[in-house]
Structure formats: C-alpha cells, structure tokens
N, C-alpha and C positions, 0 to 999 in steps of 0.2 A: 412338944408332941417328936423331937427331933427329928429335924425337916432336914437336916445338914445339906444334903444330897437336893431340896427343893429348892433352899433359901441360894445357892448355887444358877438353879434353872433361872430363878426370877431373875437373880444380878443377871443373868445371860442378854435374857426376854429383854430388861431396860436397855440394856447397853445395843441391844440389836435394833431400835426404833430411831426410824432415819427423822434428820432435820432436815431446815431448811438447806441448809447446805450442800448436806449429802444429793438431794433431791433435785437442789437446782445442779451438781455436779453431774448427773446422773442425765438430766436433760441438753445440758452443755454437750455432753459426748455424742447425741444423732444430732447436735445442730443445730438446737434454739438457744434461744437465750431471753434471760429474764427480764423481763421490762417492768412487770408491776409486781408488789409485795405487801401484806397487807396481814397483820397479826391479832388477834387479839382472844378474849376466852369468853365461857362464859361457867356459869356453876347452875350442877344440877344440886337437889336440896330433897332431902329425904327423911321422912318419918319413919320407918321403917326398913331393917334389915332386908326382909326380903322381898321387898319392892327394888329397895335395889339390882338384886341378883338375878330378878325376874324382867328389870328394865329391858327394854331392845336394844338399846344402847349398850348395856352391859352383856345378853345375849348374842349378839351379833360383832361383837368386838373385842371379846376380853375375855367370859367366861367360858368355852373351851378350850382356851390357853393357859387357863388357870386349872382348868382339872385336868389336863396335858401333865400340871409341873407338878401333880402330887399323885404319888403313889396309890392306883387304886381300892389297897387297904385304910389308906389313911384320912379318904377323901372325905367317907362320911365326916367322922371326926373334925377335921382339919374345917368345913363347912360350917359345922354345927357351931363352932369354935368362931369362925369368921361373924355368923351372926350374931352369937354373943357379946363379941368385945364392940360390932358398930350399934345394936339394940344398947349399951351401956353408955358409948357415948351420945347417942340420940334420948337417954332417959337426966344424962347430966347437961347438953349443951341444946337440948329442943329438935335438933336435928344431923344429919350426916350428911357433911357437903360435899360435893367434889367438885374440881375447877378443872374444868375440860379445855384444852387448847384450842385454838384454832387458828388454821393457816391458809391462807389465799395467796396462790402464785399464779402469775402470768407470763406467758410465753409467747417468743413472736422466732420466724426462723428465719434467719438472716441471711 
C-alpha cells in the first residue's frame, strides 16, 4: 500500500511508549520512591477481526492512534487489508492472539 510515511509514524509511536524505568523516573522527579513492582501479562484471543477492532480495549487505547497514523484516503483500504490478514491468521490458526503486558507500580513519598 506504499505506507512508508505511516511506517515511520508507527515506529515513533512504539518508541514513545512508557517503560517501567521511564515511569519510575517521572515519579522520582516529584519525590516518590518505587516500593513495589509487579509485572505480568494476559492474552486476548479472538476469532473475528472485526471483534478485535471493536473491542473496548482497542477502541479506547489504540484505534484512534492507528487511524491517525494512516492518511484519510488510505484508511478504508488499510483496515480492509488488516481485517483480511487477521482473518487469514484466524482461519489458519483458529484464533488471533494478542499478549497484553501489565505493570503494577507502588510508590511512596520519602
């Protein structure tokens, strides 16, 4: 689809995500110290690509960012292709699985 500009936007978006270390540093700058940390993950398994795009987690946390990364005139084709690719994975593997990282941080004022 000739999405070179969009690919750069996606790379920038991924690199901008917060890490445990960057969050800890932000809290440290306001006088808080990390006292407890727990990380885990959960899996989301879907059997329909449209269900993925309409899932509340995706709608609230990701969908608008994805739409903003793709030029308006390419969005319809982009999402059609995305749905087709995800449904192909589902057809071949029986599901589409996303691993969602979780992080709990507890801070204390020192």
